[in-house]
N, C-alpha and C positions, 0 to 999 in steps of 0.2 A: 053067739058071738066066742071067736076061741080066745082064750085068756092066756098070757106068756107062762111062759116055763119059767119059773124061780130058777135060777144058779148062782150058784158063788164062784165059781172058777168054769174056764173050759177050754180046753186044750187040743190040740189039734193033732192030726197021726201023719208020721213018715214028713213030707214035702206040700199036705195040703195045707192052701190056705182060704181064711176065713174071712169073709169083707160085710161090713156092716156101710149104712149110709149110702145105697145106694139110690139116685135118683132117676123115677120114672114119672116124675110128674113135668109138667107144662116150663119153659126155657123162657132165660130173657136173653137176649142177646147183649151183646156190648154197646150196640146202639140204642139199646134201650125198648126195642121191639119185643112184642111176647109173642110165644111159639105156644100154640096150644099144648093139652099132653097129647103125643106120640106115641105110647104105648100100644102094643095090641094093629099096629097099622102098617102099615109097609114102608110109609114116611119112617118109623122107630126104626128102623134099622140102622142103628150105628153101633158104635164101642161107648160104654158108660164109667164114668166113675165111682170108685168103689172104696172105703176106706179100710185099712187091711187091721181086722176086729184080733185076730192072732194066726201062729205060723207052728207047721207042727215042728219038731225036731234036726230035721234033713233039708229043710227050706234055707238055701242061703243067698239069695238072691233078693229076699222081699224081706221086709219090715214092721213090725206093729208100728203102727201110724201112719204109716204111709198111704201113699193116695196112688192108685193103678189104675190104668186105660185100661178095660179089659172089653176081647173080642167082642163083638154081639153075640146073645145067647148063651154063651160060655159059662153060665152060673148055675145052680141049680134055682128051685123055689125057695121064698124065703122061710125061715123058720124065725117064730115071734120067742125070744125072751126075755127074761127081766132079771139085769145083773147090779150091781150095787148102783148103778147109775140111771138106773131106771128101762124101760122098753126099748129094747131094740130087734131090729129085722138082721138074722144072720143067713150069708149063703155062703155056696162053697163055690169056689172059682179053679178053674182049669191055670194051675201056673205058667203053664204054655203058652197059654194066650194073652198072656200078659203084655199090651203093647208097650204101655210107658210105664214109669214110676215118679214120682214127686212127693217131694218133701213139704211142700205148704197143697191146701186146700186149692184143686183147678177152680176157673171158673168154665161151664157148659153152655159155648155158646156154639158148639159146631153145629151144622146142619147136613142133614140126611142129603145124600146124593140118591137114596133110591127112588128106583123111577115107581110112579104110580101105577099100579096093573089096571085100572080102571075110572072113570069118572063120578065112582060111590065112594073111592078111596078121598077124591079132593077135600078139601076143607072147606 
């Protein structure tokens, strides 16, 4: 098992955006319906919300603490770190692929409109 890297402070370079809190688990719709985890499936092709953890000094559109909706797949694999608040998974996103910005944590009750490629992909 991988142990998180202990870090006291983290700084992004140039206009880079580092995020945390990206959700890959199942979702609950506002109606109460539970959707299974769709990560690594055709149905999981959708934008995802993440909270901005750090920004580079030249980034002017996004602030730390905001929530951003990122186009599907426009993030790096996560790196587990341990900062003074606890264990956090950090990812770098492409700032040009941010679709929306929110100051409050949004609900993720979107449904993918991806086409399932075969019957094996059906839930």
